[in-house]
Structures are given as C-alpha cells and as structure tokens.
VOPAGU-2260 file (C-alpha; in pm, 1 decimal, decimal comma):
REM VOPAGU-2260
SITE   aa  ch    i         X         Y         Z
SITE  MET   A    0    -148,3   -2634,2    2005,7
SITE  ALA   A    1    -451,9   -2565,2    2224,6
SITE  ARG   A    2    -664,1   -2353,7    1990,7
SITE  LYS   A    3    -880,5   -2527,8    1731,1
SITE  GLU   A    4   -1031,3   -2209,6    1584,6
SITE  ILE   A    5    -858,0   -1888,6    1479,5
SITE  ILE   A    6   -1053,3   -1573,0    1391,4
SITE  VAL   A    7    -899,0   -1359,4    1117,9
SITE  GLY   A    8   -1008,6    -994,0    1091,2
SITE  SER   A    9   -1050,4    -848,4     743,3
SITE  ARG   A   10   -1212,6    -563,5     558,8
SITE  GLY   A   11   -1520,7    -676,9     369,7
SITE  SER   A   12   -1423,5    -594,1      10,6
SITE  ARG   A   13   -1376,9    -881,0    -233,1
SITE  LEU   A   14   -1005,2    -804,5    -258,2
SITE  ALA   A   15    -958,9    -793,0     120,5
SITE  LEU   A   16   -1139,7   -1126,1     159,9
SITE  ILE   A   17    -930,6   -1285,2    -116,9
SITE  GLN   A   18    -616,3   -1158,2      57,1
SITE  SER   A   19    -729,5   -1306,8     387,6
SITE  GLU   A   20    -807,6   -1638,2     215,4
SITE  LEU   A   21    -459,1   -1638,3      59,1
SITE  VAL   A   22    -302,4   -1595,6     403,4
SITE  ILE   A   23    -526,1   -1867,8     550,1
SITE  SER   A   24    -437,9   -2110,7     269,6
SITE  GLU   A   25     -67,0   -2059,7     346,5
SITE  LEU   A   26    -126,1   -2109,8     719,8
SITE  LYS   A   27    -330,3   -2424,9     647,2
SITE  LYS   A   28     -20,4   -2584,0     491,5
SITE  HIS   A   29     141,9   -2570,5     835,4
SITE  TYR   A   30    -170,2   -2608,7    1052,5
SITE  PRO   A   31    -424,3   -2825,2     864,5
SITE  GLN   A   32    -599,6   -2918,2    1189,0
SITE  ILE   A   33    -700,7   -2559,7    1271,1
SITE  ASP   A   34   -1027,6   -2402,5    1159,7
SITE  PHE   A   35    -969,2   -2045,7    1037,8
SITE  LYS   A   36   -1270,5   -1815,5    1017,4
SITE  ILE   A   37   -1287,7   -1466,2     869,9
SITE  LYS   A   38   -1463,7   -1188,0    1058,3
SITE  LYS   A   39   -1555,3    -895,2     831,2
SITE  ILE   A   40   -1499,9    -554,2     987,4
SITE  LYS   A   41   -1611,3    -229,6     824,1
SITE  THR   A   42   -1361,7      54,0     861,8
SITE  ILE   A   43   -1415,1     430,4     840,3
SITE  GLY   A   44   -1229,8     425,4     508,3
SITE  ASP   A   45   -1489,2     181,1     373,1
SITE  LYS   A   46   -1782,3     387,2     499,4
SITE  ILE   A   47   -1682,1     733,4     375,3
SITE  LEU   A   48   -1656,7     714,0      -2,8
SITE  ASP   A   49   -1744,3    1068,1    -107,4
SITE  LYS   A   50   -1415,7    1225,4       7,4
SITE  THR   A   51   -1052,2    1159,3     -84,5
SITE  LEU   A   52    -838,0     994,5     182,8
SITE  ASP   A   53    -627,7    1303,6     247,8
SITE  LYS   A   54    -948,0    1490,8     342,5
SITE  ILE   A   55   -1065,5    1235,4     601,6
SITE  GLY   A   56    -745,3    1140,7     781,2
SITE  GLY   A   57    -525,7     914,1     572,4
SITE  LYS   A   58    -391,0     563,2     608,9
SITE  GLY   A   59    -520,8     453,5     949,3
SITE  LEU   A   60    -879,4     474,3     822,6
SITE  PHE   A   61    -852,1     123,0     678,0
SITE  VAL   A   62    -715,0     -46,0     990,4
SITE  LYS   A   63    -839,7     134,4    1304,3
SITE  GLU   A   64   -1160,0     -65,6    1366,3
SITE  ILE   A   65    -978,2    -390,8    1288,8
SITE  GLU   A   66    -704,2    -303,2    1538,5
SITE  THR   A   67    -967,6    -223,2    1801,5
SITE  ALA   A   68   -1120,2    -569,7    1749,1
SITE  LEU   A   69    -773,3    -725,1    1781,2
SITE  LEU   A   70    -701,7    -541,2    2106,8
SITE  LYS   A   71   -1040,3    -649,3    2246,4
SITE  GLY   A   72    -969,2   -1013,3    2160,6
SITE  GLU   A   73   -1260,0   -1033,8    1915,3
SITE  ILE   A   74   -1016,3   -1155,5    1648,1
SITE  ASP   A   75    -682,2   -1337,9    1675,9
SITE  MET   A   76    -502,0   -1176,6    1383,2
SITE  ALA   A   77    -566,3    -925,3    1107,0
SITE  VAL   A   78    -465,3    -925,1     741,1
SITE  HIS   A   79    -380,8    -584,7     593,1
SITE  SER   A   80    -244,4    -445,6     270,1
SITE  MET   A   81      85,2    -308,1     401,4
SITE  LYS   A   82      35,5      16,6     209,6
SITE  ASP   A   83    -267,9      85,4     435,5
SITE  VAL   A   84     -76,3      36,6     761,6
SITE  PRO   A   85      38,9     355,6     942,0
SITE  SER   A   86     400,1     379,5    1058,4
SITE  GLU   A   87     297,5     364,6    1425,7
SITE  PHE   A   88      97,0      87,1    1593,0
SITE  PRO   A   89    -140,9     103,5    1888,5
SITE  LYS   A   90      25,1     -11,8    2209,6
SITE  GLY   A   91      15,8    -391,1    2226,7
SITE  LEU   A   92      -0,2    -463,0    1852,5
SITE  GLN   A   93     262,8    -544,5    1589,0
SITE  ILE   A   94     308,5    -677,2    1237,1
SITE  SER   A   95     433,0   -1031,7    1296,0
SITE  ALA   A   96     466,4   -1150,6     935,5
SITE  ILE   A   97     476,5   -1009,7     581,9
SITE  THR   A   98     403,2   -1252,6     298,9
SITE  LYS   A   99     575,6   -1272,7     -39,6
SITE  ARG   A  100     507,3    -960,0    -238,9
SITE  LYS   A  101     307,2    -947,8    -561,0
SITE  ASP   A  102     378,9    -705,4    -847,2
SITE  VAL   A  103     466,0    -373,8    -680,1
SITE  ARG   A  104     385,1    -150,8    -978,3
SITE  ASP   A  105     102,2      92,9   -1045,3
SITE  ILE   A  106     -94,0      19,8   -1360,4
SITE  LEU   A  107    -317,3     204,3   -1606,0
SITE  ILE   A  108    -654,5      77,3   -1726,8
SITE  THR   A  109    -785,5     277,9   -2020,5
SITE  LYS   A  110   -1123,0     297,5   -2188,0
SITE  GLU   A  111    -983,1     207,8   -2529,1
SITE  GLY   A  112    -701,3     -19,1   -2411,8
SITE  ASN   A  113    -444,5     235,4   -2529,7
SITE  SER   A  114    -114,0     310,3   -2357,8
SITE  PHE   A  115     -28,9     610,4   -2139,2
SITE  ASN   A  116     148,7     797,0   -2417,4
SITE  GLU   A  117    -141,4     730,9   -2654,4
SITE  LEU   A  118    -392,0     905,5   -2427,5
SITE  LYS   A  119    -541,6    1215,8   -2586,7
SITE  GLN   A  120    -442,6    1565,6   -2477,6
SITE  GLY   A  121    -627,2    1658,7   -2157,0
SITE  ALA   A  122    -733,7    1297,0   -2090,3
SITE  LYS   A  123    -940,3    1241,7   -1773,3
SITE  ILE   A  124    -765,4     998,1   -1538,8
SITE  GLY   A  125    -917,0     878,9   -1211,3
SITE  THR   A  126    -712,9     810,8    -898,5
SITE  SER   A  127    -768,2     813,1    -523,6
SITE  SER   A  128    -402,4     883,1    -446,4
SITE  LEU   A  129    -210,7    1211,1    -419,2
SITE  ARG   A  130     109,6    1013,6    -477,5
SITE  ARG   A  131     -17,9     885,1    -812,0
SITE  GLU   A  132    -169,0    1221,3    -906,4
SITE  ALA   A  133     156,3    1409,7    -845,9
SITE  GLN   A  134     369,5    1165,0   -1043,4
SITE  LEU   A  135     119,7    1151,1   -1330,7
SITE  ARG   A  136     130,4    1530,5   -1350,4
SITE  GLY   A  137     509,2    1509,4   -1351,3
SITE  LEU   A  138     495,4    1279,6   -1654,3
SITE  ARG   A  139     221,8    1473,2   -1838,3
SITE  LYS   A  140     111,1    1821,7   -1738,6
SITE  ASP   A  141    -194,2    1812,5   -1969,1
SITE  LEU   A  142    -382,2    1539,8   -1783,0
SITE  ASN   A  143    -711,4    1611,8   -1606,3
SITE  ILE   A  144    -688,7    1418,9   -1278,1
SITE  VAL   A  145   -1027,4    1323,9   -1129,9
SITE  PRO   A  146   -1064,9    1198,7    -767,3
SITE  ILE   A  147   -1233,2     857,8    -734,2
SITE  ARG   A  148   -1289,0     625,4    -436,2
SITE  GLY   A  149   -1419,9     275,1    -378,7
SITE  ASN   A  150   -1293,6     -80,2    -414,7
SITE  VAL   A  151   -1106,0    -198,5    -724,3
SITE  GLU   A  152   -1411,4    -302,6    -924,7
SITE  THR   A  153   -1593,7      19,9    -834,9
SITE  ARG   A  154   -1301,1     230,2    -953,9
SITE  ILE   A  155   -1276,9      37,5   -1281,2
SITE  ASN   A  156   -1650,6      92,8   -1335,7
SITE  LYS   A  157   -1596,3     467,6   -1290,8
SITE  ILE   A  158   -1437,2     471,5   -1638,2
SITE  LYS   A  159   -1780,3     419,4   -1788,0
SITE  GLU   A  160   -1985,8     595,5   -1518,2
SITE  MET   A  161   -1776,3     914,9   -1516,8
SITE  ASP   A  162   -1663,0     898,0   -1881,0
SITE  LEU   A  163   -1298,1     873,0   -1779,9
SITE  ASP   A  164   -1019,2     792,3   -2022,8
SITE  GLY   A  165    -855,5     571,1   -1763,3
SITE  VAL   A  166    -782,0     492,4   -1399,2
SITE  ILE   A  167    -460,4     418,9   -1209,9
SITE  LEU   A  168    -457,2     124,7    -967,3
SITE  ALA   A  169    -210,5    -110,4    -796,6
SITE  ALA   A  170    -112,6    -413,2   -1005,4
SITE  ALA   A  171    -121,0    -647,7    -704,1
SITE  GLY   A  172    -492,7    -594,9    -642,4
SITE  LEU   A  173    -579,5    -658,8   -1007,8
SITE  ILE   A  174    -371,4    -977,9   -1009,1
SITE  ARG   A  175    -524,9   -1111,0    -686,2
SITE  LEU   A  176    -872,1   -1042,5    -827,2
SITE  GLY   A  177    -786,7   -1219,1   -1154,0
SITE  LEU   A  178    -835,6    -897,1   -1352,2
SITE  GLU   A  179    -484,6    -861,9   -1493,9
SITE  ASP   A  180    -623,5    -885,6   -1848,0
SITE  ARG   A  181    -768,8    -535,8   -1794,3
SITE  ILE   A  182    -422,3    -379,1   -1756,5
SITE  SER   A  183    -337,4    -142,5   -2042,8
SITE  GLU   A  184       9,0     -46,2   -1917,7
SITE  SER   A  185     232,2    -108,5   -1615,9
SITE  PHE   A  186     448,4     179,8   -1494,5
SITE  SER   A  187     809,8     130,4   -1394,8
SITE  PRO   A  188     845,6     172,6   -1016,3
SITE  TYR   A  189    1107,9     436,4   -1097,7
SITE  ASP   A  190     866,5     639,8   -1315,1
SITE  ILE   A  191     577,5     614,6   -1068,0
SITE  VAL   A  192     727,9     519,6    -733,6
SITE  PRO   A  193     482,2     288,8    -551,6
SITE  ALA   A  194     332,7     344,7    -209,3
SITE  VAL   A  195     540,5     213,4      79,6
SITE  GLY   A  196     442,7    -151,8     131,3
SITE  GLN   A  197     250,0    -175,7    -196,4
SITE  GLY   A  198     187,8    -533,7    -311,4
SITE  ALA   A  199     268,0    -685,4      29,8
SITE  LEU   A  200      29,5    -832,5     288,1
SITE  GLY   A  201      97,7    -798,7     660,1
SITE  ILE   A  202     -41,4   -1002,4     947,2
SITE  GLU   A  203    -100,9    -799,0    1261,8
SITE  THR   A  204    -115,1    -971,4    1600,8
SITE  ARG   A  205    -115,4    -887,6    1969,1
SITE  GLU   A  206     239,0    -855,3    2103,2
SITE  ASP   A  207     164,6   -1090,4    2392,4
SITE  ASP   A  208       4,4   -1366,7    2181,5
SITE  SER   A  209     308,7   -1590,9    2142,4
SITE  LEU   A  210     109,9   -1876,4    1986,8
SITE  ILE   A  211     -30,8   -1668,6    1698,4
SITE  LYS   A  212     303,8   -1494,3    1647,6
SITE  GLU   A  213     475,5   -1832,6    1616,7
SITE  MET   A  214     209,5   -1954,0    1373,0
SITE  VAL   A  215     228,5   -1659,7    1135,4
SITE  SER   A  216     610,0   -1654,9    1144,1
SITE  LYS   A  217     592,3   -1971,0     930,0
SITE  ILE   A  218     460,9   -1771,2     632,9
SITE  ASN   A  219     686,2   -1465,8     667,8
SITE  ASP   A  220     886,6   -1393,8     351,8
SITE  ASP   A  221    1225,4   -1263,2     464,7
SITE  SER   A  222    1308,0   -1072,2     144,7
SITE  THR   A  223     972,4    -893,2     132,5
SITE  SER   A  224     976,8    -827,0     506,4
SITE  LEU   A  225    1320,7    -664,8     504,4
SITE  ALA   A  226    1239,1    -456,0     196,1
SITE  VAL   A  227     909,4    -331,6     341,6
SITE  LYS   A  228    1074,7    -253,1     675,5
SITE  GLY   A  229    1327,8     -38,6     488,2
SITE  GLU   A  230    1047,3     142,3     305,0
SITE  ARG   A  231     855,7     197,5     626,8
SITE  ARG   A  232    1166,4     344,2     791,4
SITE  PHE   A  233    1181,5     591,4     501,9
SITE  MET   A  234     812,0     678,0     551,5
SITE  THR   A  235     848,7     714,6     929,1
SITE  ILE   A  236    1123,1     975,8     894,6
SITE  LEU   A  237     919,0    1170,1     639,4
SITE  ASN   A  238     603,2    1119,6     846,5
SITE  GLY   A  239     421,1    1058,7     518,6
SITE  GLY   A  240      50,7     975,6     508,8
SITE  CYS   A  241    -222,0    1003,0     248,7
SITE  HIS   A  242    -204,9    1383,8     252,8
SITE  VAL   A  243     154,7    1381,3     123,2
SITE  PRO   A  244     277,5    1252,4    -215,9
SITE  VAL   A  245     542,1    1010,8     -81,9
SITE  GLY   A  246     654,7     681,9    -236,0
SITE  GLY   A  247     918,9     424,2    -157,7
SITE  PHE   A  248    1021,1      90,1    -300,8
SITE  ALA   A  249    1299,0    -145,6    -189,7
SITE  TYR   A  250    1402,0    -482,0    -330,9
SITE  ILE   A  251    1687,0    -729,4    -299,8
SITE  GLU   A  252    1912,7    -781,1    -601,5
SITE  ASP   A  253    2262,7    -929,7    -614,1
SITE  GLU   A  254    2245,5    -978,9    -236,7
SITE  LYS   A  255    2202,0    -604,1    -183,5
SITE  LEU   A  256    1898,0    -408,5     -72,2
SITE  LYS   A  257    1824,3    -135,9    -327,6
SITE  MET   A  258    1576,6     145,7    -272,1
SITE  VAL   A  259    1417,4     444,7    -438,9
SITE  GLY   A  260    1235,8     710,7    -235,5
SITE  MET   A  261    1021,9     999,0    -362,8
SITE  VAL   A  262     856,0    1316,9    -238,1
SITE  SER   A  263     660,7    1545,6    -470,1
SITE  SER   A  264     464,3    1864,6    -474,2
SITE  ILE   A  265     100,5    1791,1    -556,5
SITE  ASP   A  266     126,5    1962,9    -895,7
SITE  GLY   A  267     412,2    1728,3    -989,4
SITE  GLN   A  268     641,6    2016,5   -1080,6
SITE  ARG   A  269     890,6    1931,8    -805,4
SITE  ILE   A  270     957,3    1558,8    -777,7
SITE  ILE   A  271    1257,5    1460,1    -567,9
SITE  LYS   A  272    1384,9    1103,0    -593,5
SITE  ALA   A  273    1680,0     945,5    -416,7
SITE  TYR   A  274    1840,8     606,7    -477,1
SITE  GLY   A  275    2073,0     388,6    -274,1
SITE  GLU   A  276    2180,6      39,0    -178,9
SITE  ASP   A  277    2328,1    -132,3     125,3
SITE  GLU   A  278    2371,1    -469,3     288,3
SITE  VAL   A  279    2034,4    -637,4     334,1
SITE  GLN   A  280    2054,3    -634,0     714,8
SITE  ASN   A  281    2101,3    -254,8     706,2
SITE  TYR   A  282    1744,5    -193,6     584,2
SITE  GLY   A  283    1676,2      64,9     854,3
SITE  GLU   A  284    1991,9     262,7     783,0
SITE  LEU   A  285    1920,3     260,2     409,0
SITE  GLY   A  286    1563,5     383,6     461,7
SITE  SER   A  287    1697,6     663,0     683,5
SITE  GLU   A  288    1967,8     763,4     433,6
SITE  ILE   A  289    1722,3     782,4     142,7
SITE  ALA   A  290    1481,9     989,9     354,2
SITE  GLU   A  291    1754,4    1230,6     464,4
SITE  GLU   A  292    1871,3    1275,9     105,1
SITE  VAL   A  293    1518,6    1348,8     -16,7
SITE  LEU   A  294    1469,1    1599,3     265,8
SITE  SER   A  295    1801,6    1774,5     206,7
SITE  ARG   A  296    1736,0    1813,2    -167,2
SITE  GLY   A  297    1411,5    2005,7    -122,4
SITE  GLY   A  298    1174,6    1749,5      25,5
SITE  ARG   A  299    1167,1    1928,1     360,9
SITE  GLU   A  300    1038,2    2247,6     197,3
SITE  ILE   A  301     771,2    2053,9       5,1
SITE  LEU   A  302     652,1    1879,4     321,4
SITE  GLN   A  303     643,9    2207,6     515,0
SITE  GLU   A  304     438,1    2370,6     239,7
SITE  LEU   A  305     193,3    2080,0     233,3
SITE  GLU   A  306     163,2    2086,8     612,4
SITE  GLY   A  307      88,4    2459,3     594,4
SITE  ASP   A  308    -186,2    2399,5     336,7
SITE  ARG   A  309    -373,6    2152,0     552,5
C-alpha cells in the first residue's frame, strides 16, 4: 500500500459531505493507516437552482464536474448518490462499489404533520422531481404541485417560505441528516416507485486505478449492488433521465431478485407498472424484461410523446 493520502471528491452540500464521511468511515475500518481527505466540488446542478432539473439537462448535472476532476487525477475516488448517476459513464471511469442501501422510499413532510390522505383539497406540494409529481397526481388529481430546488434543508424550509402544505423527499437523505423525526408519512415503493438507485451510495473510480478499486471493493454490498445494477439496466433500456417520469426498485427476498418498474405521463393519468422476479445473478435480464413489458404496455408511446414535447 504505497499511498498514504486518498482524495475523495464530493458535492459540497451537508448531505453529500455526510455521505462521503460515511464511506470514509467504512474504508477506515479496513485501512486505518490511510488519511482520507474530502475535496468539495461544485456541480452545475448545485449552481443553477432557479430551474427544474428536466429544464437544464437532467441527472449528469450532479456528477459531471466531479468526474472531470477524477479523470484529471485531482481526486482518487468520488462518492455519489446512485440516483444522480447517469446510465453511461465517461470513458475511463466506473462505479467500483455500492454500499448498503438505506430506506429506499419517498416520504412526505407536511406543515401540520398530517398524513397524505389528510391533506386538504388542492394542497400545495413541493417537489423537484417529475417522477414524484406524476405519481402524486396519479394518487390525487386535486393536488397543486409546485416546483422546488435546493438541498434537503432548503426544500424543507420552502414549506414555510412558499406556504406549502408539504414537500416530497427521499427517506435516505432525511435519515442520513438525522431529520427522520420530520417525516409525516412514508410511501410504499409500489405506490410511489423510487428513482433508480435511490438510497444507495456509489463510489466512482478510474478504471485503471487497481489500488483504489481493490480498496473500495471491501465496502461493496453485494445485495444492494446487484439490485441497483438491475434497476440501472431497466433505466438504460428506457433511456430515462430527469425529463421522464421513470422509477425502478429491485430487492432480494427469499433468495430471489424482485423488481417493480414504472413509466408515467407527467399528468399521472397513465401510469404503467410492471413486476417480476428472477434468480439474483440474472439482474440484467430481469431489468430488461421489466423494461420491455413497460414499453409494450404503453410506455413506448408515453416516452415518444415526452420526447416530442422537449
């Protein structure tokens, strides 16, 4: 082990830094002699906060500058929320480990602490995600969906600032920030299908850096990794980004990999979900099968319409 210092690239938000520290603490268990340092990198997605993600380019906005730093050798590895990672990587980079997943669900935080069904008619709900917006509309047509951006704390504060009745966020971020007491309701991942990779952290490395790849392999969680790879296969076939309401969630139960995949029209009036299971090692085939079923049952038409609207 020649290197005494490892530079970890991270976004600068409190959640991103906590996530990087969590990864470092796991690595420290195996490599206590190494000094890990975090390098904060501001991404386009962090800089442009007055537009929704689908208007400024989608997922890659939270990783591009970090990947550039990795390719240049300015950092040795990068920690990402897997839901922010596009399906294709720049040449020379790869995800070399995915850590054990936190709660995959989307959650509701309300002004009064009331549940989703207790929200008043026409309640104003803030979200930055077309996927969440579409599925919320599918559950309740009366809701007034308001676009919001910013980190977790900023979005929670929007309840007061914008007089919202509630906001929808990912449970994992709230838990990692120690804010789970703010959760008013957690949605079943079958009612609101999560984003692909939601709740999981990925460590991106250079393909040719065998030392770092070997190091991070020690903290890879096989179950999470296989499930997320299945989800990402589903997303790749649908070519889903932030401008398309697409969700996918896989998990291992009874030694089988089970998955739900979803495509929706933005108004939530056409939501297509497909379910399946297979042997765990067949994660790619299962992701493909779920995607093909969604497409054949009307998902292809929805995606074509959305592409035409862009």
